[in-house]
N, C-alpha and C positions, 0 to 999 in steps of 0.2 A: 474494617476487621482488625482488631488489635494484634500487635505482634508480640512475640516473646523475645527476650534477649538472646543473642547468638550463643550457641552452645560452646563452652570453652573447648579449645582444641584437644587438651589432654583428657577430656571426658568422652571424646568421640570413639565409637567402636570402629573396628577395621572395616566392617561392612557398613555401607551408607544406606540411608533411606531411599534416596533418589540418585541415580546416575544420569547425567545429562551429557550427551554427545554434541559438541559444538558450543563455542563460547563467544559467538557473535551476538548481535542484538537479541535474538530470540533466546538463546541458551543462557546468556548472562542475566537478562531481565528476569526470566523465570527462576534462575538460581538465586538471585538476590531476594525475590519475593518469598521463596520457600525457606531460605535460610533465616530471613527476618522473622518467620513464624516458628523458628526453632527446629526446622527439619535439617538433618545432616545430608549434605549435597556434595557430590563429586562432579566437578566440571572437567570433561576430557576433550582435548582438541588436538587435531593432527598438526596444527600450525602454532604460531606464537603471536602475541600482541606486542607492539602495534603492527597493523598490516593493511594492505590495500583491500578495499571492498567497494562494490557498487551497490545501488539501492540507496541513493543519496537524497532523493526528493521526497518531501513530506506532503501530506494533505492536512487540512484543518481537522478532519476526523482522526488522523493519526495522532495529532497532538492531544485531542480530547481523550482518546483512549489511554494514552500514556499518562496524562494528568490523573485520570481516574485510577489507573493502576497504582500510582504514587500514593493516593489518598486511601484507596480501598485496603491496601496492604501495608501502609506505613513505611514506604520507601521513598523519602523525599528526594533522593538523588536522581529519580526519574524526571522530576519537574523541570530541570534545566533544558531538557530536550524539547519542551513545549513552547519555546520562544527563541528568537534569534539572540536577544540580549542574554538569556540564560545560558545558551551555548557559548557565547563569547566570553561572558564574565566568569562562569563557573566550570567550564570544561576547557576551552582553548579558543583563542581568537582566530579560528581557522574555518569557521562555517560561513555560509552566505545566507542572504535573505531570499525568501520566496514570497512574493506578493501576488502572484498570478500564475495561471497556466496560459501560455501563449502558443498559438497555432498559426503557422503560415504555410499555405499550400504552394507548391512549385511545379512547374512544367519545364521539360528540358529546353534549354536555350532561351528561356524567356524570363523577364523580370516578374516577380510575383504581382498579382493583381490586388491592389489594396482593398478593393470591395470584398475580397475573400478573407481578409484578416479577421481572426477571432481571438478574443481574450476573455478569460473568466477569472474573476477575483472573488475568492470565498469570503463572505462577510463575517467579521468577528470583532468584538469590542476588546477582547483580552489577549487572545493568542495570535502569534505571528508565525506562519510556517517558515521553514528554513531549508537550506541545502546543507545536509549533514556531511562533514568531512569524516568519513567513517573510521579512519584509523584512530582518530581522537575520541569520537563518541563511543566506539566499540570498546576501546581501552578503558574509558571512564566507567562503562557499565561492568566490564570484567573486574575491574578493581573494586567497584562497589560490591559485587557478589562476594569477593574474597573478604572484604571488610566485614560483611555480615556473617561470615563463617564458612563459606564454601571452601572445600579443598579443591585444588586445581592441578591437573596434569596437562602441560603443554608439550607440543612436539611428541605426541603419543599416538602413533598410528594404530588403529584398531584392526586386529586380525580376525576376531570372531566375537559373536554375541551368543550368549546362552540364555534361553528362556525356559523356565521350569515352573511347575505349579506353585512352588513356595519361594522362589527367588529369581533374580536375573543376575547375569554376570557379563563382564566385558573383558576380553583377553587381548593384550597387546602383542605386537609382532615379536617381542622378546619373551613371550610366555607369561608376562606379569598379568595377574588376574585380580579383578575388583568386583565384589559382589554387592548387590543392593536389593531393595524391595520393589523398585519400579524403575523403568528405563524410559527416558525421553530422548528421542533422536532429533536434534535440531541442527544437524551437520550439513544440510543442503543436498544438492543433487547426488553426490557420491555417498549417500547414506548407507552405512554398514547394515542397518536394520532392514532397509528396503531390499538390499542385495541378499541378506540372509533368508528373508521370507518371500522373496520373489514378488514384491508388492507393486512393481511398476505396471501401470495399465498399458495396453498395446498402443502404438502410435496413432492408430485410427480412432482412438477414443476421444481425441481432441480435434477441434475444427481448425484452429488457428495454426499457421505456419510462419515461423520466422527464425532467422539466424542473426547473430549479432557480432560486432567487433567494437572495442571500446578501449579507452585509455584516459590519462590525464595530460593536459597540455597547458602551456603558457602562451600568451600572445594571441589568443582568440579575440577577435574584435567583437564589440557589442553589436547585436542585431540592429539596434537603432542606427548605427553608423553605416550599415551595409545596405539599407533600403533606399531606393531612389524615389521617394515619395515626399509630398508636402506636409506641412504641419497639420492640415485638416485630416490627414489619415493617421496621425499619431494616436495611440491608445491612451487611456487615462493614466496608466502606469507605464513607465518606460519598459520596453521589452527586456532590457538587461536585468531588471529587478525580479525576474521570475524564471521559471523553467521553460525553455524554448523548445518547441517541437516543429521542425521543418519537414513538412510532409511531401511525399511524391507517390506516384503509383506503386502501391504495395510496399512502402517503406517509409522510414523517417530518420532524421538526424536529431540527436539531442545536444543541448548545450546547457550545462548546469554550472554557473559561476560560483566560486567561493570568495571572489574578490569584489563583490558588488554592494557592499554595505560598509558604512563607517566603522572603523575598529577592527575589521578583518585584516590580518597580515598574511593571508594565504593568496599567492598569485595564481593558483591553479584553477583550471576549468575542467570539469568532467565532460567528455565528449564521447559520442558513440553513434553507431549506425545500425539500425535494425531493419531487416528486409526479408521479404518472402523468398525462401531459398528455391522455390519452384520456378518463379519468374526471374530471379536474380541468383543463379547458382554461383558458388564460389569459384574464382579463377585460380587454378593451381600455379599460374605463372606470376602471380602478384603477391607481394607481402601484404599483410593487413593494412599497413599505412598506405601503400601504393593503391590498394583497392579503395580505401576510404577516400583518398584524394581524387581518384578517378571518378568516383560517384559525385563528389562535391563539385568537380569541374563541369558536370552536366547542368548545373543550376547556377546562374551568374551570381545571385546574392549569396548563396551558400559558399561558393568559391571565394568570394571576398571575405566572408566570415573567417575562413581558415587559411587565408593566403599567407599570413605571417606567423602562423601558429607553429610551435615546436613541441614535439613529444618529450615527456619527461620520465616516462616509465614504459616498460614493454607493453605492446598491444596484446590484448586478449581477443582471440577469434574463435568463436564457437559455432558448431553446426546448429541444427534445429534445437532451440532452447526450451521447447515446451515438453513438459512431462507431468504425469499425474500418477496417483496410486489407487489401487483397487480398494484398499481400506487403510485407515490411518490410526486406528486404535485396536488393541487386543488385550488379552489377559496380561497385565503388568507392563504394558508398553504403549507408547504413543509416538507416532511419526508426526512431527510438528513443523508447521510453516513451510519453508523452502525445502525441507526434507520430504514433505508430502507432495509438493507440486509447484509448478511455476508456469506462467504464460508469457508475459512480455512486460517490459517496464513502462509501456504507454499507460497514461493516466495515474502513474505513481501509486499503484495499489499495494505494492509489496510490503512496506512497513505497516500500513494500515491493517492488512490481513494478519500480519504477525501479532500486532497488539490485540486484535480481536480474539485470536486463538489463545493467546496467553490468558486473557481475561476469562475465557470460558473454561480453560483447563485448570488454572491454579486452584480455584476454590474446590473443584471436584477432587483434585489430587490431595489437597489437604484433608478433605473429609475421608477419602479412601485410606489415607495413612492413619488417621485417627481410629477408623473402624477396623483396620487391617483387612479390608475387603476391596479387592481390585477387580471385581467382576466387570467384564467388558461393557455390560449394559449401562452402567452408571456413567460411562464416558461416551455414550452413543451420540449425544448432541455435538460433542467435539468433532466427531467424524462427519455428521450431517453438515455442520458449519463449514468444515474444510472442503468437503465435496462441493457444497454450494458456492463457496468463494471461487474455486477453480472453474466450475461450470459457467457461472455468470460472467466471470472475467474473460474466459475463453470466448464466449459468444460476443461480448462487447468489443473486444479487441479485433476479433475476426470481422465483425461488421465495420469497424473503423477502417481496417486495411482494404476491405472491398470498396469502401466509399471514397478512398483518397483520390481516385482518378476523376471524380466528378464532384464539383463543389456543392451542387444542390443536395446530393445524397450525403456528403460529409457534413454539411451544415445541419441536416436533420439528425444524423447520428450524434453529432456534438451536442445538440439540444436535448436529446434523450438522456445523454450522460449528465449534462448540467441539471436536468430536471430532478435528479436524485440528490444533488449536492447540498442544497439548503434543507430539504425535508429530513435527510438522514442526520444532519447535525442538530436540527431542532429536536428530533426524536431523542437523540442522545442527551441533549440538555435537559429535557423534561424528566427523564429517568434519574439522571445524576443529581438534579435539584432535589427530588424527593429523597434520594439516598442521603444527601448532605443534611437535609432537615431532620430526618428520622434516625439516621444511623442504621437503618434496617437493611442488611445485605440481601434480604429477600426481594427487595425492589429491583436490584440488579439481576437477580435470577429470573424475575418475571419479564425482564427486558428480552430474555432469550425466547420467550413464548410467542414467536412470530411464525406465520405460515410458510415463509419462504427464506430459510436461513441462507445467507450468502448473497442474496439479491441486494443491490445497492440501497433499496428501501424495503427491508425484509417484511415489514408489516402491512404493505400496501398491495392489495389485489389490483387496484387501478394502475399502479406503476408496472406491475407484472404484465398486465395486458398491453401497455404501451411498449414495454421492453420486448415482449414476444412479437409484436407487430414489426418492430425494427428488425428483429432476427429474420422473420419471414421475408420481408422486402429485400434485405441484403442477400440472403441466400438465393432468392430468385434471380437477382442480378448476377451472382457468382455462377449460377448454373446457365446463364445466358438466356433465361426466359423473359426477363424484364429489362428494358433499357434503364441505365442508372438514373437518368434525368426523370423518367416517369416514376421510378421508385422514390426518388428524392421528393418530388412534388407530393406524392401520396403521404409519405412519412411526415413531411412538414405540415400537411393538413391534419394529420393525426395528432401531432404535438399541439397545434393551435386549438384543437377541439377537445383535448384530453382534460377531464376534470381535475386530475391530480397534478397538472403543471401549474405551479404557483403563479398567480398574477403579479404584475408590477415589477417583474425582474427582467422583462424584455425577451423572454424565451419564446413567446408565441409569435414574435415578429421576426421573420427570416432576415430582415435587413438590419436587425440590431447586432452589430459586430462585437461590441464590448459590453459584457455583462459585469457591471460594476455598481451593485446596489448601494445607494446612500441611505442614511438613517430614515429620511422621509419615505423612501421607496419601501423600506422594510416595515415601517409602521403601517403604510397603506396595504402592504401584502398581508400583514397580520390581521388587520381589520377585515379585509376581504376573506381571509381564511376562516376567521372566527364566525362571520355572519353569512357568507355566501359559498365558501369552499366546500369540498366534499366531506361528508360526515366521517369517513374513514381516517381523515387527517386532521379533524377538528382538535384532537387532543394536543396537537403541536403547539397550540396557543393556550389551551386550558390546563394542560398538565395531566399527570397521572396520580392515582392514589397509591397507598402503601403496597398494594398488590399489583401495581402496574396497569390498572384499568383506567380508562379515560375519565377525567373529572367532568362534572356537569358544566354546561355552557356559562353559568353565572360565576364560575371560578375566575379569579383575577387573571387578566390577560398578561402574557409575557411576550412583548412585541418583537424583539430583535434577538439575533443570535448572540451568544456570549463570545 
């Protein structure tokens, strides 16, 4: 989509086209996209940049969405976020590399069992996931938005929001008032718009329960140095080169290093603990750091991980962190990304969801501004997508927490999650390839025409059936109706027999600990998918036409992910 030059500041009216609350990744990225197209944008934030933020771990899908945003809307400054080298060379040498998702299950007082180690490495020939040092990446995006013409108000607490038929307005604590045609709230949990319209869903609307405490540390030892195992149990990629998840019954520790790649000059490691507040209630007698270390001391390998670590910034300790919204769009407003809802950092879905929502909102908002028509119905897909993202992530993470106490069940849940990771990326590749060849933005709009918005593989009925089976088994365990080992065995059988679980990745084999597909594996997978796999996923190798429909089987095969 071609962009227009930024509107000169002295030509801007006092009232803006769009007011965006929040200038983190979501707000600044959307602001840059809109301003690049000639829209007058006001970015309002209660804080200032640079600043501490979590949500530092990316997925391959995150990077593909942000690369598409860069090219679809002519904002090349988004491209550096899609590789470690781009972050290092064009933003700051403060990010880390992420080559895998690593999972190690722990039991109190015991060394972890190496037969239960799990690692997933997303295959890509081009993109490399990263650990984003958010104070630098967020500042980069904020400054990009300003360079494209956004006006910005920092340290501006919002006291009230006005919504009228013909305009919106935001009022500061000092009475200062700013008017616009449309309002996007990307400010997070303390959303002024959610408070103004009483948009939060009741707590019982969500299944998952967890609270969290987190900070940045130095001196955290690499997981590889803390495990008492032989070389035969080492994964194909060192544990330190990815996002580490140390799991225990109804909780997990994370370790996200920024110092794990050549060229990084950042000694910090993001660390945190997320746990079910019903089983692990907060102790009023302990500080967050004392509570963190008390939990770490329960698990010998985790205790060694943090034995010499020192905290470099104040801890954040939050009660139950799950929330959702009854609706996320209305006349002249949208509640976006983490202002709409949040579940848990497990599986690193936050930034991916943010990119998906921006991709679905931006073109609709540009069209609404051009038509001067902000009818809620034209944004209904954005609401369906956000509600789906919250729902399916809620169910996935809840299943994971239920499964952590038993390896067979966790191994099955892990494989259901993995089963989506390659198809969803292949699906995105096929649509973006057609868009790149034709320049037809309608191809990307056709990508939204899927039966299950927000599902990890939104166009697959077969994956929906497998996902629902996982939910049913785990909820039966949670209710005490089914032993975890029995549910695990049944779900592993379901994974092994599911037609939509791709062959040649090792997912059907419960003993395959490390999913690390090589080029030959991917070629065999593509050949199987093209000739023997389910018809509903055949387009992943044949591609799509200009309307997003599957191409016939004689189309040229695209064998491996980009």
